[in-house]
Each structure stands twice: as structure tokens, then as C-alpha cells.
N, C-alpha and C positions, 0 to 999 in steps of 0.2 A: 199324235202322228201314230199305228204300230211299231213293235218291236221285234226284229226278230230275236230267233234265243242262239245267243254266241254259240260258234260250231264248238270252240274250246272246250264250253261246258259239257258239254254229251258228251265229247272223247275222250273226255277227262275220267265220266263216270263209267263209264265203257272200258277204257282201257286197268282203271284202277281197281275193278272191281275183283275180286279174287275167285278162280275156278271156281273153287268148294261152296259157293256161296250159296248157290240155288240148290245145294239139296241140303241143307239147314233150315229152321223154323225161324220165323223172325225171331222168336224170345231165344233162340241161342245164336244169334248172331253179333257178334262185335258192333255197336253204335254207327261206327263210319261206313260197315258191311250195309246196315241198315238205310244208312245216310245213300248208300250209293244206289244200292238196289231200290229207292224212295225215287231216286231222281230218276233210274232208268226208265219206271213207268208213271213218269209225269206229275210224279206229288213232291212239284220245288218247293213250297211251305215247311211239308212236313219234311224231306231231304234238307233245308236251309239250316232248321231249328235242330234236324237231329245231330247234323253238321257241328255243329257251333256247339253244342253242348259233347261232344266228344274234344272239338279241339281243346277246350276249357279246362278238359282232366288230361291233354294229351298233347299243351301246346308243342312239345320239340318231333312231331311227327309232320315232316317237311309236304309231303303228298297231301296227308287230312288237309292242312292248310291252305293249299293251295286250291285243290276241289272246294272249302269252304268260300273261298276266295271266285272260281267260277259258277259257284254257284249261287253267289250275289249280284254276281254279272250278269245270269241269266234271268234272275227278278227283276233287272232294273236298277239295285243298290249298287252304283257305282263309286259312292261314295262309302258304304259299307265293308267294299270290295278294298276298297285303298285303304281303311284302314286297319282291317285283316292284314293285308301286307306288310304296314308301317311297322305295325306291332312285330311283327317275324320277319327283319329283313334275312335273318341267316337263309330264309327258305326263297325269301325277293329275288339273294342275291343268287342262286342255283338259275342253271340255265334254260330249265323250265318254269322257276320263277320270272325270267324277264318275260319269257312269252306271257304269261297270266299279266303282268303287270301291264306291261304295253296294248295287249287288249282290253284292261281296264279304259287306260289311258282314251286309247280310237271310241271306245263307246261313251265316254263321256267327255268325249269332244273335244280333247288338249291332242291338237290335230300336232304339234311341232314336240312335244315330248312322249308323245305316242311315236314316231318316227324315230326318235334320239332313239329310245331303247329299244324299237324293233327294231334297228340298224345289224346289231350282230347276230342277231336270229337268221335276219333273212341274206345278209350275205354269207351265213353258214351253212344254210339251207334255198339258196335260190327258188327252188321247186317245191318246195315247202308247202304244206296244207295251212297250216296256222299261221307264220309267215307273212304269205302272201294274204290272207282273211283281213289279218289284223291294216296290213297298207290299205284292203280296197275299204273298210270299215274309216278309217284313217281322213283317207284322202276323198273321199263323197264328201264329204261336211266342207271340205276348202272350196276357192272361189273359185279353182278348175279342178269341178269332180270325175272330167273326164279322165286324165290319169289314172282313177281309179280302174277303168277297164281294162289292162293293164292283167290287172292283179286278179280278178273277176276273171282272165280267162285259164291263169294259172292254174285256182281255186275248180275250175273247171275239170282241167287239166285232172289233178290230183286228185278228184272224188269225181267222174263221172257221174251225169242222172243223178247224184244224189242231191235230196232234197235241200240240203243246207248251202250247195252250193247254188241252186236255182233260186234260192229264197235272197241267197247274197246278189244277187245279178238284178232280180228285181227291185231291190232297194235303193240301188245305187243305180237302176234305169231310169225312176221317177226322178233324179238331179239333173239328168246328162240328156235328158230325149228333149226333144223340140215338143209342142204341143200348140193345139187349139183351144181356147175357152169359150166358150159360149153364157152368159152370167145375166142374173136378174136381182136386181135390189130394189124392193119400196120402203120407204119412211114415211113417218107420220105421225104427228103431235098433239097435244093437245091446243094446239090455235088453231085446229086444224087445216094445218100444211102440210104438203101430199110431195114426194120427191119420188120419182120414178128412172130407173137407170137400166135400162139394157146397155149388153157391153159386150162388146168381141175381142178376143184378146189372143193375142199371137206368138209365138217365140219360136224362131228357126236359130239351132245350134249351128253354126260352122268352125270345124274344128274345135282344139283343146280349150281356146282363151275365149272364141267371139262369140254370140249370140245376135242377132235382130231380134227388136220387139216390134210390136204392132197393137196401138188400139183403136176401137172404132168404137164411137157410142150415140144413139140418140136418146137425149138426158129431158123429162119434162119435169116441170116446176107449177104445182098451183097452189090457190090460196082462195078461200071467200073473196068474193067484190068486195065486199065491208071493211076485207084485213088491211089494217095499218103494213101489211108484206105482199097485199095484192100489186101483178103488174100496174106500173103507170104507163103501159099500152093500152089497158082494158080487159077484159078477158078474165077468165079464170086459169087460166094456163102461159106459160110461154114454153117453147121448145130448145135447145138448145144440139145443132148437130157439132160433133169435135172429133178427133183422129189426130194421133201423134205416131208417129214412127223414130224408131232411136235404135239405141245399140249401148248393147253390155260387155266390155272389154276387162280379162283379169290378167294383168302384167305379171303374177305370181301368183301359188298361192293360197296367198294371204291378205290381196290387194284386189277391187273391183269395184273399174268407173263405168259412169252409166249417162248418156246423154238422150234426148229428144227431143223433138218439136214438133208441132203440129199447127191444126188453126181449130177457133172455135167458132164458129157462127149464129146470131140471133136475126130473128127479122131486124133487118137493118144497122145490124152489127157485127164487127166478126174482129178476132182475137185471135194471135197467136201463141197459143202455150205453149212452155219451153221448161228444161229439165236437167240439171244438173249435178250428180251425186258422187258419192267416194265413198266405199267400205272397207276402212283398213283396221285389219286384226292383230296388232301391235307386239300382244303375245298372246298365251292360253288363254288367258285370264281378262285381257283387255284391250275389248277393239271400242272404233267411234264409226260412225258414220254421216256423213256432212248431203245436206240438200239443201240448194235452190234453186226454185222456181219460182213461174211467172204464171198466173191465170185468173180465173173468173172468179168472183167473191159471189157464189153459188152458195148463201145461206137462206135465201125464199126465190118466190118469184117478182118481189121490187127489187131484190138487191143485182137479179139476174138481168131485169127490165132497165133500169138506171145505166147496165153497163160497165158498173163497177170492176177493176180488177183487184190483185195485190200480188205483189213481188216479197217475197220472202227467204230466209235462211234460216237452215233448222240445223242441228246436229241431237245424238243420238249417244251417250258413254255408258255402254256395261261393262259392269265387275264379276266376274266370277271367281272370289277369290278360289275354290273348291268347288266340291260336284255338290255341296248342301244348298251356297248361297249364292245369288244374284240380283245386284243391283245395281239400277239402269235411272240414266240423267238426260229429259229431254228439253230442249232451251229452241224455244223459235220466237222469230222476232218480224212481223211485216210491216209494210208499208202497203197505202191503200188511194186509188185512184183519186177518193173524195180526198184528200191527204190528213187523213186520220195515218194512226199507228198503233200498233200493238206490240207486246210483250209477254211470252207465260214462259214457265216451265214449269216442270213436274219429277216429282222424285220417287221411287220406289224401290222395295228390295222386298225379299223373299224368299222363303226354305220352303228346299224340300223334305217333306214330313213320312211321305209314306209311297214308296216305289216298289209294289209287287207287280207279278204278272196280270196282261190285262187293267192295272189301276193305281194310277199316280195324284197326287196329291199337293200341291202346293201352298200355303199361307205364308200373307203379306201383307204390307199396307203402302198406303200412298197416298201422297200429298202436291195438290195442283192449285197453282194462282196465274191467276191473267189479267191483264190490268189492258185498256185503251186511254191515249188520250184524251179522246170525248167522244160524244153518243149522237153524231149526227142526226140519228132517225130514218136511215136508209135501207132499212130491211136486216140487219142484222145486229146479233147482241155486242153491246159495247161498254162491259161495264166500267166501271174505274178502279173497282178491288175485288174481284173472286175469286173466294176460296174454297176448297176443297178436301176434305179430311177422313179416308175410306182406309176400312182392314178388308184385307180383297183372299179370295179362293180360286186358283186354279185347278182344275181334276182333269182326266181324262181316264174313259172307260172303254176298255177295247172291247170290240163285238167281235171277234173271231180273228183270222188274219188278214182278214181284206176289207175291216171296217174298223170306226170307233167313233168316239164321240165325246167333246170335249165342251166344258162346261165353265165361264169364266162370271164370281159375282165378285160383286163390292157391296160393302155395308158401312154407309159411309154419312157424314152432314156437311150441308154445305151456305154457303151465305155473300150476300156482296154488301154496296153500301146500301140499295133501296131493303133491303130485309131487315126489318125489327125484330125478329132472332135467329138463329140455325134452323134452317129447313134437311129435312129429309134429302140423303143424296144416293138413293141404294139404285144397282143395276144388274143383269143379270142376261148372259149372252150363252148361248149354246148354238153347236156346230155339228151337223154328222156327216162322216165322209163315207163313200162306199162304193171301194174298189180302188183304196192306197196304193195296190201293187198293179193295177190292172191297166192295160190302154185305154179302157175308160172311167171314167172317174165322177162320180155327183157329189156336190155339195149341197147341203141345204144347212141354212143356220136362222138365226130367230134373236129377236134382242126386247126387253124392255127396261128402260131407265125413267127413273123418278129426274135426271139432273136436269139443271140447267142446260139448253140447247142453245142450237145455232142461231135461233131468234129473241131467246129468253123462256122459251116454253118451258113448261116442268115438267112432264111427262113425255116419253115419244117411246114409237114399238117401230123394229124394223123387222124383215123378212125376207130372204133372198135362196137363190139357189146356181149352181153354176156345176154345167157340164161341161168336162174336161175328155180331150182325143188325144193323148201320149203316141207320138212316131220315130 
């Protein structure tokens, strides 16, 4: 996701620049003045480096300390900004320091802490530009992002027609707007299986807490006639018509409930898929997602044509002890209509390595385990013990203010009870998004995997695109 430049950074650079700075040549200017001039001219990396050097030489200059924290926040390095503030508690305890700290916490996604620190500045200056800006940034990431809108309006009143106010409004709107999205996803693998999934999705916001959801699709599953994954009804393909209607409700800033029910039909068979979900943010550093669902076992044309379905429960816990580290744990238990069952778990840990304007990089590792009670040969991969271990890379490249490219890759090894040795288990996925802050958005994705897939195929490719209209 593209990032806005925090307004506090720009204002801090403007307000702190000495009036006579422009009359001096760069070589004559003190380092802190050079840094502020570099930031004002858009040289954010050079400005941050120069101000860091100055603060190391003048740790008692509270104005420079807070400017350095602002610059790091502007660069997206929230962990670095927090370290600077933690290392200079005298500067952080000032009224201005509290404003800067609240901004860092808000941009880093620590909603509770940001609101707590921002409470005093907001109470002291209810119409103030920076306290309202910070409040909007924090609330847009909550389960009730529409609560950010009054603070957006306050920022617009404080800075009429300002670019920063417009950027803030656009960044909040992508969380609050209703939308309609038409997507298409296609996958193929080394077993010559092909899936085609055109889908129309919509979300309609009603009030601050309620959203109605809709999903319609006509999905197609294809395989060679001689394949063990071919439809038992004959023919190369089998089509599924499906639709789900649901609701999402947020009773608080930190809790979201969801439910959906619908109908899925293939020739000669109907099914009622459903989903129930809970997303709970227990603290700024710990949240869980729970999902119970019932749907078709759509691994291949064979599993679909057999009318197989699954009922499962899944959980995801995420731990973010600070702005550098993120840990994830996924658990899932499925029961299938052919009397089979499976249990799987994934654990991942990653660290933020680079945070710069227009570029972010995380490195990490993941382990995955999956096991089934039996392998009935009904058109889906059912190992007794599948294991995968991999190193992971997550990166984001900003392509201007309204477009971005994200790339995820894994380098690993995998094995199940049928392998005579460990095999490669590498993958890469890329997603290009154009129109991030616009009413119209186009997303294009592509991926390649050497991992064992739904049917046991060793290689797979996917690509897709989604056109979204917000309103």
C-alpha cells in the first residue's frame, strides 16, 4: 500500500527552519539547518542521515531530536522513530514530543497507544491540525474506520485546500467507501488442471459499524479426460455457480463480526456454503481471527463432481511486539463429506529490514505442516505428513503516489511420506495496484510455485486481475 508523507514531518521542517538559513551557502549552514533544508527540498534520505549525525553530536537539542523522529516517520521507519524518542525521554515528555510520539504510534498501527497519547494534545486543541491528523490515521486502521471522518473534516478546516488534507481524505476513504469489484483468477498446474474463477464482489457501508457483502461467481474446473482428477460425470470441465450474501459488523474499534450464507450449484447437485468470522484486537500487539465455514472441496474437477464438501474451523493469531517484528500462527481443522479429516498449522516470523520512501523490505521464515487421516483418492492431495520450511521475502515498491508493486517470495524445501528426499519448495508472487487512492482501482497479480498443490502437483502458475469502483 502506498504511504502518505506524515504532515507533522513537513510542518516540523517548515516551522523549525531558521529565517536566515536561505541566505547561507550549504557549507556554511549547521548540520541541523542543512537537514531541514534537505527535507524541505524532498531529499528525505539525505535529510535523515544529516539530522541523525547532528543529534549524535547534540543529544540535548530537543527540537532536532523531534525533527529526526518526524523524518524517520516520514520515511516509514516507525521503529527507528520510536527508538529515537525512547532514547530521549526529556524531549518525548514535552507537549510537542507527545504530539510526535502519538503520530509515530498511529502510523505504526498501535491504535490504543496512539489514542491514549493523543488524548491530551487533542483535548488541549480540539481544532488543531496535528492532533486531528493523528487521530484520523489511528482510527482508519480500526474495525470502525468511519469514525476517522470527523477528524478528517477537522484537518480540512485547519488546512483548506491543502494537499496533505486531500491525501489524508483519500487514504481514509479507501477504508470507508463502499465498492464493487469484478475479478478474474486463473490457475494451472503440472497435472494439466486449470481453474477459472470470475467473481463479482461488493460491499455496501451502512453507518459507522455495518457493511453488507455480496459475492457472485461462475467457476470452472478443467482436467484432461484421462486424468485421475477428471470429472466423474465425463467431459473436460465442470462449472459451479455460486453466490453468498453476508454482513460485517463492528461493535467496537477492536472487534469485527462477520457472517455469510449462499448457494452453490453444479449439474445435479446443490450446496449451501456459509461462513462465520471473528476478528478481535486484544491489544496493539496481539490479535486473533477465527473462522468457521462450510463449502465445496474445490481441489479439482473430480472432487467437485463427486459433490465433496468440507466443514472447518480456522484460527490466525498475530503478534507484533514492536514495529520491527511480526509473528503469525495459523491453525485449521477440516472434516470432509467422504469421512476424511485434516489438520494443518503454519508458523511464520518476519522482521522489517528496510523502510524508505517508496521501498519496504521484510525478511523472515515459515514452517508448514499438514496431515490427513487417509488418502481416499477423490481428487485432492491428502498426505499423511507434509512439511515445508522456507525463508521468506516481502517487498513493496512505490510507483508514484497512486501505484505500487508488492512481491513475495519463498525459498524452501518440502517433503511428505511419498518423497524419497527433500524437494525444492520455492514460490514467488507479484501484485501491481494502480489507482490506490482513486475511485477506480486496477489490480494485476501473477504467481509461480514449485510447492505441492491441492492435488499434489509440483508446479503451478496463477494470474488474475480485479477492477474496483469505490463510491
